[in-house]
N, C-alpha and C positions, 0 to 999 in steps of 0.2 A: 564714464566707464562702462556703465550699464548698456550704453548704446550698441557695444558690442554683443550682446545678448539677441539683437533684433539679427545682426548680419549673419551669427550663427543659426539661428532658429531658420532663416530663409535659406541659408545653404544648405541646411539637412532637412528643407522643406518640412517645417514644423510650425512654421507662420503661416498656417493653413490662410489661404485666401481664394475667393472665388472670382471669377472675371464680372466685372459690374456694367450693368445696362448702360447705355449713351450718357443718362442721366440719372442718377440715383434718386429715388422718391425721397421726399422727406422723413416719411416714416419709417425709410429704412435705416435711420442714423438712431432708432432707440426700439427696447424690446418692452412689451406691456409689462413687464416684471420689472423692469426698472424703475420701482416705486419712488425712489431717492432724488430722481433725475427730472426733469421738465425742460421741454423746449432745448433738446441737444441741438447744438448747431455746429457745423467746421467751419473754424477759421481760417485755414490753409486749404489750398487748393492744387497747389504744384509742390514738386519735391517728395522727400521721406523725411519726416519731422519727427523730431523727440524733445524730450524734458523743457517743457513750456512752466516758466512760472510767473507771476504776477509782481507789479510795482507795489511799493508800500502802500500808494494813494488808489489801487486796482485800474488806473487809467491805462497801463502799458503792459507788454508782455515781454519776456525775452525768452528764445526759444533757439534751438539748433535744429539745422536741416541740410541736408545734400541737393543742391539745387544751382541754377545758374551755370552750369559748367563745372562746378567745383567737385572734385571725385571723392571729396570727404566732408565730413559735417565742418560748417562754419556758422557763426554766431548772429541771429539774427533779433528785430525787436518789430513789434507791432501796435497797434492800438487794440483797446480791449475788444472792439470789434471787429477786428481782423485786417482792420485798413492801415495803411502806410507799412508794409513790410519792407524792410531794407536792412541790408547786411552791417553789421558793425564790428565785426572782427577782420584780420587783416587780408584774409583771402588765401594765406600761407598756410600750411601745415594743417594738422587736426583741432577741432574745437570740442569741448565738452562742458556742461554745468556752468551756466550763466544764470547769475543774482544780479537784482538790483542792490545797491547799497542803500541806507535812510535817505531820504530827499529825491530819490530819484535821478539825480545828476552824474552817479559813477555806477558802472558794472565791474564785478568780479566774473572772472572765468579763467578756466583753464584752456591751456594751447600748448603745441608744440611747435609752433613757428620760430620760436629762438632756437631750434636745433636745427632749420632748415627748411625750404620751401615745400617741399614735397610731403605728402602723407606718409605717416610712417607706417613699414610695410606690415601687413596683416600676419599673422602667425601660419606655419604651414597647416592645411586641415588635416586632421585626423579624424578616420571616420570612425563615428560612434561615440565621438567625445564632443563636450561643451567646454570648450577653454576661450577665457577670454585674456585679452592682450592687456597688460598693466604697463602701459606706455612710460618708459622711464624719461622720457623728453616732455611729459606734460609739467608746466610750471603754471603758478597762478599768477595772473596779471589784473591789475585795476585801470578802467579807462574811463573817460568820458562816455557818457551815456549813447551819443552817436558814433563812438567806436575811436575817436581822435585820442591819441598820447597813452598809447597803452603801456604801462610800467610793470615791471616784474616786482611781485609782494611774496616774501619770503620764500627768493630762491633757495632750491636745496636738490642734490643729487637724488634721482629716483623721482618716482610718480607723485605729483600734490596736483589733487582736483577736487571736486565734487563740495566745494565749499557754499555752505547756506548762511544767513545771516539772523540772528536772535531778534524778534520783536521789540525787545527793549533797547536795540540800536548799541549796544554796548559791544557783543561778542560774536563772533563767526566760529563755526565748526568746519572742518575740513578734513579729507583724508590725506595722508602721507607716509611715504617710505621712509620718511628720515630718521625713524628710529630702528631701524632694520627689518621691519615687518610692515603690513598694510592696516594702520591704525587710525582713530579718530583723533583729533588735535585741536584743543580751544586757544585762540588767542582774540584780543582786543582788536577793533577794527584799525588801530594806527601800527599794529604789528607788534605790540607788547605783551607782556604776561602769556607768553606761550606755555602751553599746558597739554602733556600727552593725557587722553581720558582713557584709551584703552591698550592693555598689554599681554590680551591673550592670544596664545599662536593661532593665525588664521586672519580670513580677509575681515577686516572692518570697515565698511563705509556706507554713504549715504544719509548721514546725520543730518537732522533737521528738528529745531526747537519747538517744544510746547509754546500757545500763545501767550502764557504769562513768564516764558524763559526759563521756566525753572527746571524741566527736563528735556531730554535729548533721547529720540528714538532712532535707532539705525538697524541695517541688516548685516547678519554675520554669517560666517561659513568656517564654522571653528572643527578641524579633522579630529576625528576619535580614535586613539591608538595610535600607537608607535610608527605603525607602517602607513596611516594616511597622513601623521603629522612629518614622515621622512618624505612622503612624494609631495606633499604640500611644499617643503621646503625647496626641495629639486625643481618643482615646477616654478617656483618664485625667483629662482636664479636666473631662467630664461625668461622672467617677466610675463609668468602665464599664471593663471590660477583656472580652478575649476569649481566653480561654486552654484553648482545646480541642485544642492540642498542648501537652503539658506533659511534663517528664520528673523524674526523682527524682535527687538529687544529694548528695553528702556532704561537708562539711567538719569539720576541727578545732573544737572548743568555742570558740575565740578569733578564728575566721572565716579562718584560714589553710587551704592544702591544699585548695581547691575541687577537685572531681574528679565528673563526671558518671558517673551508674551506669545509668542506662536509656538507650537509645537504641530507642523505641518510635514506631511512629505512633499517633495518638490522643493522649488524655489519661491520664497516670499520676500518681495523687495519692494523699494520705493516707498517709504512709509510715510505718512503726512497725520498731524492730529488734527480731529476734528474742530470745527470753531469753538467747541465747548469745552476743550482739552480734555475730555472723559473718554477718548476712544483714540483710535486710528485706522485710517483707510491706507490700504496697501495692495499692493500687485501679488497674484499667485495662480500657482497652476496645480494646485495641490488636487483640485477636482477633478485633474484630466489625467492622473498617473497610467489610467489604462489606455491613454491614446499619445502615449508618450511625453505627455506635458505640452501637447500640441496648443492649448487655449489658455491663455491668461486673461485673469477677469480681476476687476476691483472687489475689494471685501474691506467691510468694516469689523473692528474687534473692539473691545473694552479693554482696559489698560491693566487689567487683570487674566488677561487670558481668554475671557468668557463673552459669550453675545455675539459668536463668530455669524457675520450675516454677508451675504454677496449682493453686491451693488450693480455689477454690468452682468448681462447674461446674451452678449451679441454672437460668443463662440470664436472671437477672433482676439488678437492681442488688445489687450486695454491695460494702461499703464501710466507713471509719472502723475498721479494725483496732486493738486494742489488746491488749497479754497482760496477764495478772494479774500482781502483785507476784512471785510464786512461779514463774511462767513455765508454770502447768499447764494454764492457761484462755486461750482466746481469746474477746473480746468484739469484735462486729461489727455493724452496721447491715445488714439485708437485705429484699430484697421478698420474698422465698421464702413461699409458700402465705399469699398475699396477704387479708385481711380485705376487700377493695375498692380501688377504682382510688386512687393516690398515698398509700396507707399502706404504711409501712416500719417496722419493727419493731427491736428490740434484740435480738441473739441472741447466745447463750454456748454454748461447746461444750470439753471437753476436747480438750488441743492435744498431738497426738502428733508430735513432731520427726521 
């Protein structure tokens, strides 16, 4: 769902890009202030790419991309070095949020193809508004890693997407409307022991587990006051949300112990735990509010909200961070050294703690 942010930013001219040279020099991929990143590389060179995540053995990557003549995102996989890129979704509908299951032989992802072959229509553009569609046609599917035999997983009316798997190989967390609001749910990988984790009024999504599987970090957009709550409910009836004020929260894996981590202006989203489990890396535009939130960069913060530190400095879109299983590399999506308008690439770098 967060992919909708890219479309909205581009439509409003907020994902600021500058025309690239014929071939961007290697130094254009990093900034000297990015002291936690070394040897930044692009793994993609075509299409507009988003949400790239490692397999459990660190040898493969699953990501979504608009390319190959498809009008909206499909799911792709590639080797860790960017070779062997191939589509693994059906080619119908819209896809989001792919993740490898333990062992790497299966994938879980969300798709609208069960409701039809066409891309779901985008919501009407409202000037000055950031509105993301909560496509009710999104359902979860489990398929072979090469895309064969996709089967529905816990089908339910309304939005179901954003599934990620715990390192312990026992649970997954996903975002669903099945409870009447947009909430996080946990379930065993075999579909048993379904548990609702959040129940506050507002959008809860993007849940990820800590390395020891004991914690979950996620992004929230809780309306404040009766008027804001009424507006949220009315927009949700139209399958829309306006989550341009989001913060990162953390809770125990059973839904207890909820606490707010970030208290920043603008939008904070796409959290991932650091390899040591002591911090979170996430995307935010809080540092660019005077520029109407044009720049999204990666930041690190301790679990108690202290020690905020900027990771990327390129002044373009940077988001969807994910650490390799061995903790040595960081994968993310960036608009640095762009190939053209609305072009985002999967990047990887050595992570320097």
